[in-house]
Full PDB file with SEQRES, HELIX, SHEET, SSBOND, CRYST1, ORIGX, SCALE, CONECT and MASTER records, all heavy atoms in Angstrom:
SEQRES   1 A   43  MET CYS ASP THR GLU ASN LYS CYS GLU ARG PRO GLU ASN          
SEQRES   2 A   43  LEU LYS THR LYS PRO GLU GLU CYS THR PRO GLU GLN ILE          
SEQRES   3 A   43  LYS GLU CYS HIS GLY ASP ALA GLU GLN HIS PRO CYS ILE          
SEQRES   4 A   43  GLU GLU GLN ASP                                              
HELIX    1 AA1 PRO A   11  ASN A   13  5                                   3    
HELIX    2 AA2 PRO A   18  GLU A   20  5                                   3    
HELIX    3 AA3 PRO A   23  HIS A   30  1                                   8    
CRYST1    1.000    1.000    1.000  90.00  90.00  90.00 P 1           1          
ORIGX1      1.000000  0.000000  0.000000        0.00000                         
ORIGX2      0.000000  1.000000  0.000000        0.00000                         
ORIGX3      0.000000  0.000000  1.000000        0.00000                         
SCALE1      1.000000  0.000000  0.000000        0.00000                         
SCALE2      0.000000  1.000000  0.000000        0.00000                         
SCALE3      0.000000  0.000000  1.000000        0.00000                         
ATOM      1  N   MET A   1     242.103-121.007 160.645  1.00  0.00           N  
ATOM      2  CA  MET A   1     241.205-121.984 160.017  1.00  0.00           C  
ATOM      3  C   MET A   1     239.764-121.679 160.393  1.00  0.00           C  
ATOM      4  O   MET A   1     239.466-121.360 161.529  1.00  0.00           O  
ATOM      5  CB  MET A   1     241.595-123.384 160.474  1.00  0.00           C  
ATOM      6  CG  MET A   1     240.828-124.469 159.790  1.00  0.00           C  
ATOM      7  SD  MET A   1     241.597-126.060 160.185  1.00  0.00           S  
ATOM      8  CE  MET A   1     240.523-127.106 159.281  1.00  0.00           C  
ATOM      9  N   CYS A   2     238.887-121.766 159.454  1.00  0.00           N  
ATOM     10  CA  CYS A   2     237.481-121.422 159.681  1.00  0.00           C  
ATOM     11  C   CYS A   2     236.653-122.681 159.896  1.00  0.00           C  
ATOM     12  O   CYS A   2     236.753-123.635 159.141  1.00  0.00           O  
ATOM     13  CB  CYS A   2     236.946-120.653 158.479  1.00  0.00           C  
ATOM     14  SG  CYS A   2     235.276-120.046 158.728  1.00  0.00           S  
ATOM     15  N   ASP A   3     235.855-122.670 160.936  1.00  0.00           N  
ATOM     16  CA  ASP A   3     234.970-123.798 161.217  1.00  0.00           C  
ATOM     17  C   ASP A   3     233.608-123.501 160.596  1.00  0.00           C  
ATOM     18  O   ASP A   3     232.905-122.616 161.055  1.00  0.00           O  
ATOM     19  CB  ASP A   3     234.848-123.973 162.738  1.00  0.00           C  
ATOM     20  CG  ASP A   3     234.057-125.213 163.118  1.00  0.00           C  
ATOM     21  OD1 ASP A   3     233.445-125.854 162.253  1.00  0.00           O  
ATOM     22  OD2 ASP A   3     234.046-125.527 164.302  1.00  0.00           O  
ATOM     23  N   THR A   4     233.266-124.207 159.534  1.00  0.00           N  
ATOM     24  CA  THR A   4     232.017-123.918 158.821  1.00  0.00           C  
ATOM     25  C   THR A   4     230.787-124.411 159.564  1.00  0.00           C  
ATOM     26  O   THR A   4     229.693-123.923 159.339  1.00  0.00           O  
ATOM     27  CB  THR A   4     232.049-124.532 157.414  1.00  0.00           C  
ATOM     28  OG1 THR A   4     232.307-125.928 157.523  1.00  0.00           O  
ATOM     29  CG2 THR A   4     233.121-123.901 156.550  1.00  0.00           C  
ATOM     30  N   GLU A   5     230.950-125.390 160.468  1.00  0.00           N  
ATOM     31  CA  GLU A   5     229.796-125.891 161.205  1.00  0.00           C  
ATOM     32  C   GLU A   5     229.374-124.933 162.304  1.00  0.00           C  
ATOM     33  O   GLU A   5     228.204-124.651 162.478  1.00  0.00           O  
ATOM     34  CB  GLU A   5     230.115-127.259 161.827  1.00  0.00           C  
ATOM     35  CG  GLU A   5     229.698-128.408 160.954  1.00  0.00           C  
ATOM     36  CD  GLU A   5     229.863-129.734 161.670  1.00  0.00           C  
ATOM     37  OE1 GLU A   5     229.288-129.883 162.757  1.00  0.00           O  
ATOM     38  OE2 GLU A   5     230.558-130.603 161.134  1.00  0.00           O  
ATOM     39  N   ASN A   6     230.332-124.442 163.069  1.00  0.00           N  
ATOM     40  CA  ASN A   6     230.038-123.556 164.184  1.00  0.00           C  
ATOM     41  C   ASN A   6     230.551-122.159 163.867  1.00  0.00           C  
ATOM     42  O   ASN A   6     231.679-121.830 164.170  1.00  0.00           O  
ATOM     43  CB  ASN A   6     230.707-124.078 165.464  1.00  0.00           C  
ATOM     44  CG  ASN A   6     230.225-125.465 165.829  1.00  0.00           C  
ATOM     45  OD1 ASN A   6     229.053-125.766 165.716  1.00  0.00           O  
ATOM     46  ND2 ASN A   6     231.124-126.304 166.256  1.00  0.00           N  
ATOM     47  N   LYS A   7     229.704-121.347 163.269  1.00  0.00           N  
ATOM     48  CA  LYS A   7     230.101-119.999 162.898  1.00  0.00           C  
ATOM     49  C   LYS A   7     229.950-119.087 164.103  1.00  0.00           C  
ATOM     50  O   LYS A   7     229.005-118.335 164.214  1.00  0.00           O  
ATOM     51  CB  LYS A   7     229.252-119.513 161.726  1.00  0.00           C  
ATOM     52  CG  LYS A   7     229.479-120.352 160.486  1.00  0.00           C  
ATOM     53  CD  LYS A   7     228.556-119.944 159.374  1.00  0.00           C  
ATOM     54  CE  LYS A   7     228.738-120.866 158.192  1.00  0.00           C  
ATOM     55  NZ  LYS A   7     227.700-120.785 157.221  1.00  0.00           N  
ATOM     56  N   CYS A   8     230.895-119.170 165.014  1.00  0.00           N  
ATOM     57  CA  CYS A   8     230.818-118.405 166.245  1.00  0.00           C  
ATOM     58  C   CYS A   8     231.487-117.047 166.054  1.00  0.00           C  
ATOM     59  O   CYS A   8     232.598-116.966 165.549  1.00  0.00           O  
ATOM     60  CB  CYS A   8     231.486-119.171 167.386  1.00  0.00           C  
ATOM     61  SG  CYS A   8     231.274-118.353 168.968  1.00  0.00           S  
ATOM     62  N   GLU A   9     230.821-115.986 166.484  1.00  0.00           N  
ATOM     63  CA  GLU A   9     231.375-114.649 166.377  1.00  0.00           C  
ATOM     64  C   GLU A   9     232.451-114.401 167.433  1.00  0.00           C  
ATOM     65  O   GLU A   9     233.293-113.524 167.264  1.00  0.00           O  
ATOM     66  CB  GLU A   9     230.262-113.607 166.544  1.00  0.00           C  
ATOM     67  CG  GLU A   9     229.262-113.639 165.412  1.00  0.00           C  
ATOM     68  CD  GLU A   9     228.161-112.597 165.578  1.00  0.00           C  
ATOM     69  OE1 GLU A   9     228.217-111.801 166.532  1.00  0.00           O  
ATOM     70  OE2 GLU A   9     227.247-112.591 164.746  1.00  0.00           O  
ATOM     71  N   ARG A  10     232.427-115.147 168.516  1.00  0.00           N  
ATOM     72  CA  ARG A  10     233.402-114.986 169.598  1.00  0.00           C  
ATOM     73  C   ARG A  10     234.015-116.340 169.967  1.00  0.00           C  
ATOM     74  O   ARG A  10     233.803-116.830 171.070  1.00  0.00           O  
ATOM     75  CB  ARG A  10     232.724-114.393 170.826  1.00  0.00           C  
ATOM     76  CG  ARG A  10     232.016-113.100 170.564  1.00  0.00           C  
ATOM     77  CD  ARG A  10     232.806-111.971 171.088  1.00  0.00           C  
ATOM     78  NE  ARG A  10     232.109-110.719 170.857  1.00  0.00           N  
ATOM     79  CZ  ARG A  10     232.399-109.625 171.490  1.00  0.00           C  
ATOM     80  NH1 ARG A  10     233.319-109.620 172.411  1.00  0.00           N  
ATOM     81  NH2 ARG A  10     231.770-108.519 171.208  1.00  0.00           N  
ATOM     82  N   PRO A  11     234.758-116.967 169.062  1.00  0.00           N  
ATOM     83  CA  PRO A  11     235.278-118.313 169.320  1.00  0.00           C  
ATOM     84  C   PRO A  11     236.182-118.386 170.551  1.00  0.00           C  
ATOM     85  O   PRO A  11     236.286-119.437 171.170  1.00  0.00           O  
ATOM     86  CB  PRO A  11     236.036-118.664 168.039  1.00  0.00           C  
ATOM     87  CG  PRO A  11     236.287-117.368 167.372  1.00  0.00           C  
ATOM     88  CD  PRO A  11     235.165-116.455 167.760  1.00  0.00           C  
ATOM     89  N   GLU A  12     236.779-117.268 170.938  1.00  0.00           N  
ATOM     90  CA  GLU A  12     237.645-117.282 172.117  1.00  0.00           C  
ATOM     91  C   GLU A  12     236.852-117.523 173.402  1.00  0.00           C  
ATOM     92  O   GLU A  12     237.398-117.981 174.400  1.00  0.00           O  
ATOM     93  CB  GLU A  12     238.455-115.976 172.228  1.00  0.00           C  
ATOM     94  CG  GLU A  12     237.633-114.731 172.513  1.00  0.00           C  
ATOM     95  CD  GLU A  12     236.987-114.099 171.280  1.00  0.00           C  
ATOM     96  OE1 GLU A  12     237.085-114.664 170.169  1.00  0.00           O  
ATOM     97  OE2 GLU A  12     236.392-113.021 171.434  1.00  0.00           O  
ATOM     98  N   ASN A  13     235.535-117.259 173.380  1.00  0.00           N  
ATOM     99  CA  ASN A  13     234.684-117.477 174.552  1.00  0.00           C  
ATOM    100  C   ASN A  13     233.898-118.776 174.478  1.00  0.00           C  
ATOM    101  O   ASN A  13     233.202-119.134 175.426  1.00  0.00           O  
ATOM    102  CB  ASN A  13     233.687-116.320 174.703  1.00  0.00           C  
ATOM    103  CG  ASN A  13     234.385-115.006 174.992  1.00  0.00           C  
ATOM    104  OD1 ASN A  13     235.526-114.979 175.453  1.00  0.00           O  
ATOM    105  ND2 ASN A  13     233.719-113.912 174.714  1.00  0.00           N  
ATOM    106  N   LEU A  14     234.007-119.478 173.349  1.00  0.00           N  
ATOM    107  CA  LEU A  14     233.188-120.665 173.127  1.00  0.00           C  
ATOM    108  C   LEU A  14     233.732-121.860 173.908  1.00  0.00           C  
ATOM    109  O   LEU A  14     234.884-122.219 173.791  1.00  0.00           O  
ATOM    110  CB  LEU A  14     233.176-120.982 171.627  1.00  0.00           C  
ATOM    111  CG  LEU A  14     232.196-122.059 171.178  1.00  0.00           C  
ATOM    112  CD1 LEU A  14     230.759-121.617 171.422  1.00  0.00           C  
ATOM    113  CD2 LEU A  14     232.392-122.355 169.700  1.00  0.00           C  
ATOM    114  N   LYS A  15     232.870-122.456 174.737  1.00  0.00           N  
ATOM    115  CA  LYS A  15     233.284-123.606 175.538  1.00  0.00           C  
ATOM    116  C   LYS A  15     232.897-124.925 174.867  1.00  0.00           C  
ATOM    117  O   LYS A  15     233.609-125.902 174.956  1.00  0.00           O  
ATOM    118  CB  LYS A  15     232.660-123.515 176.929  1.00  0.00           C  
ATOM    119  CG  LYS A  15     233.192-122.336 177.720  1.00  0.00           C  
ATOM    120  CD  LYS A  15     232.561-122.245 179.084  1.00  0.00           C  
ATOM    121  CE  LYS A  15     233.176-121.130 179.906  1.00  0.00           C  
ATOM    122  NZ  LYS A  15     232.648-119.828 179.605  1.00  0.00           N  
ATOM    123  N   THR A  16     231.736-124.965 174.220  1.00  0.00           N  
ATOM    124  CA  THR A  16     231.279-126.168 173.514  1.00  0.00           C  
ATOM    125  C   THR A  16     230.814-125.755 172.130  1.00  0.00           C  
ATOM    126  O   THR A  16     231.604-125.283 171.337  1.00  0.00           O  
ATOM    127  CB  THR A  16     230.169-126.880 174.316  1.00  0.00           C  
ATOM    128  OG1 THR A  16     229.111-125.967 174.566  1.00  0.00           O  
ATOM    129  CG2 THR A  16     230.687-127.424 175.641  1.00  0.00           C  
ATOM    130  N   LYS A  17     229.545-125.911 171.833  1.00  0.00           N  
ATOM    131  CA  LYS A  17     228.977-125.482 170.561  1.00  0.00           C  
ATOM    132  C   LYS A  17     228.120-124.237 170.794  1.00  0.00           C  
ATOM    133  O   LYS A  17     227.548-124.077 171.874  1.00  0.00           O  
ATOM    134  CB  LYS A  17     228.068-126.577 169.994  1.00  0.00           C  
ATOM    135  CG  LYS A  17     228.781-127.881 169.699  1.00  0.00           C  
ATOM    136  CD  LYS A  17     227.776-128.881 169.190  1.00  0.00           C  
ATOM    137  CE  LYS A  17     228.419-130.235 168.951  1.00  0.00           C  
ATOM    138  NZ  LYS A  17     227.437-131.255 168.605  1.00  0.00           N  
ATOM    139  N   PRO A  18     227.958-123.382 169.790  1.00  0.00           N  
ATOM    140  CA  PRO A  18     227.097-122.211 169.954  1.00  0.00           C  
ATOM    141  C   PRO A  18     225.683-122.570 170.407  1.00  0.00           C  
ATOM    142  O   PRO A  18     225.073-121.842 171.186  1.00  0.00           O  
ATOM    143  CB  PRO A  18     227.079-121.569 168.558  1.00  0.00           C  
ATOM    144  CG  PRO A  18     228.366-122.000 167.943  1.00  0.00           C  
ATOM    145  CD  PRO A  18     228.627-123.389 168.484  1.00  0.00           C  
ATOM    146  N   GLU A  19     225.189-123.726 169.948  1.00  0.00           N  
ATOM    147  CA  GLU A  19     223.839-124.156 170.318  1.00  0.00           C  
ATOM    148  C   GLU A  19     223.715-124.450 171.813  1.00  0.00           C  
ATOM    149  O   GLU A  19     222.628-124.461 172.370  1.00  0.00           O  
ATOM    150  CB  GLU A  19     223.437-125.416 169.534  1.00  0.00           C  
ATOM    151  CG  GLU A  19     223.321-125.209 168.037  1.00  0.00           C  
ATOM    152  CD  GLU A  19     224.674-125.294 167.321  1.00  0.00           C  
ATOM    153  OE1 GLU A  19     225.660-125.787 167.907  1.00  0.00           O  
ATOM    154  OE2 GLU A  19     224.745-124.841 166.168  1.00  0.00           O  
ATOM    155  N   GLU A  20     224.861-124.725 172.459  1.00  0.00           N  
ATOM    156  CA  GLU A  20     224.853-125.111 173.870  1.00  0.00           C  
ATOM    157  C   GLU A  20     225.182-123.945 174.803  1.00  0.00           C  
ATOM    158  O   GLU A  20     225.315-124.137 176.005  1.00  0.00           O  
ATOM    159  CB  GLU A  20     225.848-126.263 174.086  1.00  0.00           C  
ATOM    160  CG  GLU A  20     225.432-127.514 173.341  1.00  0.00           C  
ATOM    161  CD  GLU A  20     226.479-128.621 173.407  1.00  0.00           C  
ATOM    162  OE1 GLU A  20     227.510-128.461 174.074  1.00  0.00           O  
ATOM    163  OE2 GLU A  20     226.248-129.662 172.772  1.00  0.00           O  
ATOM    164  N   CYS A  21     225.322-122.749 174.269  1.00  0.00           N  
ATOM    165  CA  CYS A  21     225.629-121.596 175.107  1.00  0.00           C  
ATOM    166  C   CYS A  21     224.477-121.289 176.054  1.00  0.00           C  
ATOM    167  O   CYS A  21     223.309-121.359 175.675  1.00  0.00           O  
ATOM    168  CB  CYS A  21     225.890-120.358 174.244  1.00  0.00           C  
ATOM    169  SG  CYS A  21     227.490-120.395 173.420  1.00  0.00           S  
ATOM    170  N   THR A  22     224.830-120.939 177.277  1.00  0.00           N  
ATOM    171  CA  THR A  22     223.823-120.538 178.255  1.00  0.00           C  
ATOM    172  C   THR A  22     223.397-119.100 177.969  1.00  0.00           C  
ATOM    173  O   THR A  22     224.128-118.350 177.308  1.00  0.00           O  
ATOM    174  CB  THR A  22     224.387-120.609 179.680  1.00  0.00           C  
ATOM    175  OG1 THR A  22     225.435-119.641 179.791  1.00  0.00           O  
ATOM    176  CG2 THR A  22     224.906-121.995 180.017  1.00  0.00           C  
ATOM    177  N   PRO A  23     222.233-118.697 178.479  1.00  0.00           N  
ATOM    178  CA  PRO A  23     221.814-117.299 178.306  1.00  0.00           C  
ATOM    179  C   PRO A  23     222.861-116.317 178.838  1.00  0.00           C  
ATOM    180  O   PRO A  23     223.054-115.246 178.274  1.00  0.00           O  
ATOM    181  CB  PRO A  23     220.516-117.218 179.118  1.00  0.00           C  
ATOM    182  CG  PRO A  23     219.982-118.622 179.108  1.00  0.00           C  
ATOM    183  CD  PRO A  23     221.213-119.515 179.122  1.00  0.00           C  
ATOM    184  N   GLU A  24     223.557-116.703 179.904  1.00  0.00           N  
ATOM    185  CA  GLU A  24     224.596-115.839 180.457  1.00  0.00           C  
ATOM    186  C   GLU A  24     225.756-115.675 179.473  1.00  0.00           C  
ATOM    187  O   GLU A  24     226.296-114.579 179.309  1.00  0.00           O  
ATOM    188  CB  GLU A  24     225.119-116.417 181.782  1.00  0.00           C  
ATOM    189  CG  GLU A  24     224.113-116.352 182.906  1.00  0.00           C  
ATOM    190  CD  GLU A  24     223.051-117.447 182.868  1.00  0.00           C  
ATOM    191  OE1 GLU A  24     223.245-118.491 182.183  1.00  0.00           O  
ATOM    192  OE2 GLU A  24     222.004-117.263 183.517  1.00  0.00           O  
ATOM    193  N   GLN A  25     226.141-116.792 178.811  1.00  0.00           N  
ATOM    194  CA  GLN A  25     227.222-116.715 177.825  1.00  0.00           C  
ATOM    195  C   GLN A  25     226.802-115.842 176.645  1.00  0.00           C  
ATOM    196  O   GLN A  25     227.588-115.052 176.146  1.00  0.00           O  
ATOM    197  CB  GLN A  25     227.584-118.105 177.311  1.00  0.00           C  
ATOM    198  CG  GLN A  25     228.377-118.935 178.298  1.00  0.00           C  
ATOM    199  CD  GLN A  25     228.601-120.334 177.758  1.00  0.00           C  
ATOM    200  OE1 GLN A  25     227.664-121.114 177.627  1.00  0.00           O  
ATOM    201  NE2 GLN A  25     229.835-120.657 177.435  1.00  0.00           N  
ATOM    202  N   ILE A  26     225.563-116.010 176.191  1.00  0.00           N  
ATOM    203  CA  ILE A  26     225.071-115.225 175.057  1.00  0.00           C  
ATOM    204  C   ILE A  26     225.091-113.743 175.414  1.00  0.00           C  
ATOM    205  O   ILE A  26     225.533-112.906 174.627  1.00  0.00           O  
ATOM    206  CB  ILE A  26     223.657-115.685 174.648  1.00  0.00           C  
ATOM    207  CG1 ILE A  26     223.712-117.131 174.151  1.00  0.00           C  
ATOM    208  CG2 ILE A  26     223.090-114.766 173.555  1.00  0.00           C  
ATOM    209  CD1 ILE A  26     222.352-117.777 173.975  1.00  0.00           C  
ATOM    210  N   LYS A  27     224.638-113.409 176.630  1.00  0.00           N  
ATOM    211  CA  LYS A  27     224.620-112.009 177.058  1.00  0.00           C  
ATOM    212  C   LYS A  27     226.036-111.461 177.132  1.00  0.00           C  
ATOM    213  O   LYS A  27     226.297-110.323 176.747  1.00  0.00           O  
ATOM    214  CB  LYS A  27     223.921-111.884 178.399  1.00  0.00           C  
ATOM    215  CG  LYS A  27     223.781-110.455 178.848  1.00  0.00           C  
ATOM    216  CD  LYS A  27     222.887-110.312 180.050  1.00  0.00           C  
ATOM    217  CE  LYS A  27     222.811-108.860 180.457  1.00  0.00           C  
ATOM    218  NZ  LYS A  27     221.497-108.403 180.717  1.00  0.00           N  
ATOM    219  N   GLU A  28     226.968-112.270 177.625  1.00  0.00           N  
ATOM    220  CA  GLU A  28     228.369-111.839 177.743  1.00  0.00           C  
ATOM    221  C   GLU A  28     228.970-111.531 176.378  1.00  0.00           C  
ATOM    222  O   GLU A  28     229.696-110.551 176.215  1.00  0.00           O  
ATOM    223  CB  GLU A  28     229.166-112.932 178.445  1.00  0.00           C  
ATOM    224  CG  GLU A  28     230.604-112.549 178.722  1.00  0.00           C  
ATOM    225  CD  GLU A  28     231.361-113.651 179.442  1.00  0.00           C  
ATOM    226  OE1 GLU A  28     230.790-114.303 180.334  1.00  0.00           O  
ATOM    227  OE2 GLU A  28     232.528-113.870 179.081  1.00  0.00           O  
ATOM    228  N   CYS A  29     228.645-112.368 175.395  1.00  0.00           N  
ATOM    229  CA  CYS A  29     229.224-112.205 174.059  1.00  0.00           C  
ATOM    230  C   CYS A  29     228.475-111.200 173.196  1.00  0.00           C  
ATOM    231  O   CYS A  29     229.073-110.505 172.385  1.00  0.00           O  
ATOM    232  CB  CYS A  29     229.262-113.548 173.331  1.00  0.00           C  
ATOM    233  SG  CYS A  29     230.429-114.712 174.030  1.00  0.00           S  
ATOM    234  N   HIS A  30     227.157-111.146 173.346  1.00  0.00           N  
ATOM    235  CA  HIS A  30     226.341-110.396 172.388  1.00  0.00           C  
ATOM    236  C   HIS A  30     225.448-109.342 173.015  1.00  0.00           C  
ATOM    237  O   HIS A  30     224.596-108.776 172.340  1.00  0.00           O  
ATOM    238  CB  HIS A  30     225.469-111.376 171.584  1.00  0.00           C  
ATOM    239  CG  HIS A  30     226.249-112.448 170.910  1.00  0.00           C  
ATOM    240  ND1 HIS A  30     227.092-112.218 169.840  1.00  0.00           N  
ATOM    241  CD2 HIS A  30     226.358-113.774 171.161  1.00  0.00           C  
ATOM    242  CE1 HIS A  30     227.659-113.358 169.474  1.00  0.00           C  
ATOM    243  NE2 HIS A  30     227.235-114.312 170.261  1.00  0.00           N  
ATOM    244  N   GLY A  31     225.618-109.097 174.326  1.00  0.00           N  
ATOM    245  CA  GLY A  31     224.793-108.089 174.977  1.00  0.00           C  
ATOM    246  C   GLY A  31     223.352-108.551 175.067  1.00  0.00           C  
ATOM    247  O   GLY A  31     223.081-109.705 175.385  1.00  0.00           O  
ATOM    248  N   ASP A  32     222.428-107.657 174.772  1.00  0.00           N  
ATOM    249  CA  ASP A  32     221.001-107.969 174.918  1.00  0.00           C  
ATOM    250  C   ASP A  32     220.368-108.454 173.620  1.00  0.00           C  
ATOM    251  O   ASP A  32     219.228-108.110 173.309  1.00  0.00           O  
ATOM    252  CB  ASP A  32     220.247-106.733 175.436  1.00  0.00           C  
ATOM    253  CG  ASP A  32     220.623-106.404 176.871  1.00  0.00           C  
ATOM    254  OD1 ASP A  32     220.877-107.341 177.641  1.00  0.00           O  
ATOM    255  OD2 ASP A  32     220.667-105.214 177.218  1.00  0.00           O  
ATOM    256  N   ALA A  33     221.103-109.268 172.863  1.00  0.00           N  
ATOM    257  CA  ALA A  33     220.558-109.822 171.622  1.00  0.00           C  
ATOM    258  C   ALA A  33     219.354-110.701 171.948  1.00  0.00           C  
ATOM    259  O   ALA A  33     219.400-111.499 172.878  1.00  0.00           O  
ATOM    260  CB  ALA A  33     221.620-110.630 170.894  1.00  0.00           C  
ATOM    261  N   GLU A  34     218.279-110.537 171.181  1.00  0.00           N  
ATOM    262  CA  GLU A  34     217.077-111.335 171.428  1.00  0.00           C  
ATOM    263  C   GLU A  34     217.305-112.798 171.094  1.00  0.00           C  
ATOM    264  O   GLU A  34     216.795-113.681 171.759  1.00  0.00           O  
ATOM    265  CB  GLU A  34     215.898-110.785 170.632  1.00  0.00           C  
ATOM    266  CG  GLU A  34     215.359-109.495 171.220  1.00  0.00           C  
ATOM    267  CD  GLU A  34     214.081-109.064 170.530  1.00  0.00           C  
ATOM    268  OE1 GLU A  34     213.360-109.921 169.980  1.00  0.00           O  
ATOM    269  OE2 GLU A  34     213.799-107.856 170.555  1.00  0.00           O  
ATOM    270  N   GLN A  35     218.065-113.046 170.027  1.00  0.00           N  
ATOM    271  CA  GLN A  35     218.375-114.417 169.632  1.00  0.00           C  
ATOM    272  C   GLN A  35     219.878-114.544 169.484  1.00  0.00           C  
ATOM    273  O   GLN A  35     220.568-113.575 169.182  1.00  0.00           O  
ATOM    274  CB  GLN A  35     217.684-114.763 168.308  1.00  0.00           C  
ATOM    275  CG  GLN A  35     216.173-114.754 168.431  1.00  0.00           C  
ATOM    276  CD  GLN A  35     215.526-115.292 167.168  1.00  0.00           C  
ATOM    277  OE1 GLN A  35     216.182-115.761 166.262  1.00  0.00           O  
ATOM    278  NE2 GLN A  35     214.223-115.216 167.110  1.00  0.00           N  
ATOM    279  N   HIS A  36     220.395-115.742 169.702  1.00  0.00           N  
ATOM    280  CA  HIS A  36     221.828-115.962 169.599  1.00  0.00           C  
ATOM    281  C   HIS A  36     222.257-115.830 168.144  1.00  0.00           C  
ATOM    282  O   HIS A  36     221.896-116.658 167.319  1.00  0.00           O  
ATOM    283  CB  HIS A  36     222.151-117.354 170.151  1.00  0.00           C  
ATOM    284  CG  HIS A  36     223.599-117.576 170.403  1.00  0.00           C  
ATOM    285  ND1 HIS A  36     224.066-118.722 170.979  1.00  0.00           N  
ATOM    286  CD2 HIS A  36     224.693-116.807 170.178  1.00  0.00           C  
ATOM    287  CE1 HIS A  36     225.382-118.646 171.086  1.00  0.00           C  
ATOM    288  NE2 HIS A  36     225.787-117.501 170.607  1.00  0.00           N  
ATOM    289  N   PRO A  37     223.036-114.807 167.820  1.00  0.00           N  
ATOM    290  CA  PRO A  37     223.417-114.580 166.421  1.00  0.00           C  
ATOM    291  C   PRO A  37     224.313-115.655 165.830  1.00  0.00           C  
ATOM    292  O   PRO A  37     224.457-115.728 164.612  1.00  0.00           O  
ATOM    293  CB  PRO A  37     224.127-113.219 166.435  1.00  0.00           C  
ATOM    294  CG  PRO A  37     224.345-112.876 167.856  1.00  0.00           C  
ATOM    295  CD  PRO A  37     223.493-113.739 168.709  1.00  0.00           C  
ATOM    296  N   CYS A  38     224.914-116.508 166.664  1.00  0.00           N  
ATOM    297  CA  CYS A  38     225.807-117.554 166.155  1.00  0.00           C  
ATOM    298  C   CYS A  38     225.048-118.811 165.711  1.00  0.00           C  
ATOM    299  O   CYS A  38     225.661-119.720 165.176  1.00  0.00           O  
ATOM    300  CB  CYS A  38     226.822-117.946 167.231  1.00  0.00           C  
ATOM    301  SG  CYS A  38     227.936-116.593 167.678  1.00  0.00           S  
ATOM    302  N   ILE A  39     223.759-118.860 165.975  1.00  0.00           N  
ATOM    303  CA  ILE A  39     222.971-120.028 165.594  1.00  0.00           C  
ATOM    304  C   ILE A  39     222.139-119.669 164.377  1.00  0.00           C  
ATOM    305  O   ILE A  39     221.416-118.693 164.378  1.00  0.00           O  
ATOM    306  CB  ILE A  39     222.053-120.479 166.759  1.00  0.00           C  
ATOM    307  CG1 ILE A  39     222.911-120.849 167.967  1.00  0.00           C  
ATOM    308  CG2 ILE A  39     221.187-121.658 166.324  1.00  0.00           C  
ATOM    309  CD1 ILE A  39     222.107-121.190 169.195  1.00  0.00           C  
ATOM    310  N   GLU A  40     222.267-120.496 163.346  1.00  0.00           N  
ATOM    311  CA  GLU A  40     221.480-120.253 162.130  1.00  0.00           C  
ATOM    312  C   GLU A  40     220.029-120.590 162.364  1.00  0.00           C  
ATOM    313  O   GLU A  40     219.695-121.516 163.107  1.00  0.00           O  
ATOM    314  CB  GLU A  40     222.018-121.095 160.971  1.00  0.00           C  
ATOM    315  CG  GLU A  40     223.357-120.624 160.484  1.00  0.00           C  
ATOM    316  CD  GLU A  40     223.800-121.403 159.274  1.00  0.00           C  
ATOM    317  OE1 GLU A  40     222.945-122.040 158.608  1.00  0.00           O  
ATOM    318  OE2 GLU A  40     224.997-121.372 158.968  1.00  0.00           O  
ATOM    319  N   GLU A  41     219.152-119.826 161.738  1.00  0.00           N  
ATOM    320  CA  GLU A  41     217.714-120.088 161.829  1.00  0.00           C  
ATOM    321  C   GLU A  41     217.386-121.431 161.198  1.00  0.00           C  
ATOM    322  O   GLU A  41     217.866-121.746 160.113  1.00  0.00           O  
ATOM    323  CB  GLU A  41     216.932-118.990 161.105  1.00  0.00           C  
ATOM    324  CG  GLU A  41     217.042-117.645 161.766  1.00  0.00           C  
ATOM    325  CD  GLU A  41     215.944-117.415 162.775  1.00  0.00           C  
ATOM    326  OE1 GLU A  41     214.869-118.002 162.631  1.00  0.00           O  
ATOM    327  OE2 GLU A  41     216.163-116.634 163.706  1.00  0.00           O  
ATOM    328  N   GLN A  42     216.607-122.223 161.877  1.00  0.00           N  
ATOM    329  CA  GLN A  42     216.169-123.522 161.333  1.00  0.00           C  
ATOM    330  C   GLN A  42     214.784-123.328 160.704  1.00  0.00           C  
ATOM    331  O   GLN A  42     213.884-122.837 161.346  1.00  0.00           O  
ATOM    332  CB  GLN A  42     216.062-124.555 162.466  1.00  0.00           C  
ATOM    333  CG  GLN A  42     217.365-124.783 163.189  1.00  0.00           C  
ATOM    334  CD  GLN A  42     218.298-125.682 162.401  1.00  0.00           C  
ATOM    335  OE1 GLN A  42     217.870-126.525 161.628  1.00  0.00           O  
ATOM    336  NE2 GLN A  42     219.583-125.511 162.609  1.00  0.00           N  
ATOM    337  N   ASP A  43     214.629-123.696 159.449  1.00  0.00           N  
ATOM    338  CA  ASP A  43     213.325-123.564 158.762  1.00  0.00           C  
ATOM    339  C   ASP A  43     212.417-124.721 159.093  1.00  0.00           C  
ATOM    340  O   ASP A  43     212.797-125.830 159.190  1.00  0.00           O  
ATOM    341  CB  ASP A  43     213.524-123.491 157.255  1.00  0.00           C  
ATOM    342  CG  ASP A  43     214.114-122.133 156.872  1.00  0.00           C  
ATOM    343  OD1 ASP A  43     213.721-121.113 157.464  1.00  0.00           O  
ATOM    344  OD2 ASP A  43     214.953-122.104 155.976  1.00  0.00           O  
TER     345      ASP A  43                                                      
MASTER        0    0    0    3    0    0    0    6  344    1    0    4          
END                                                                             
């Protein structure tokens, strides 16, 4: 089942919402990404 609200690339590592991930969690999942790829850009 796909969760359209939280489009997480690594749902197996997700503890809460992608917006609430710590920098350490982001680094663990996405390496040295400048921005968290699981969070949509807000205009």
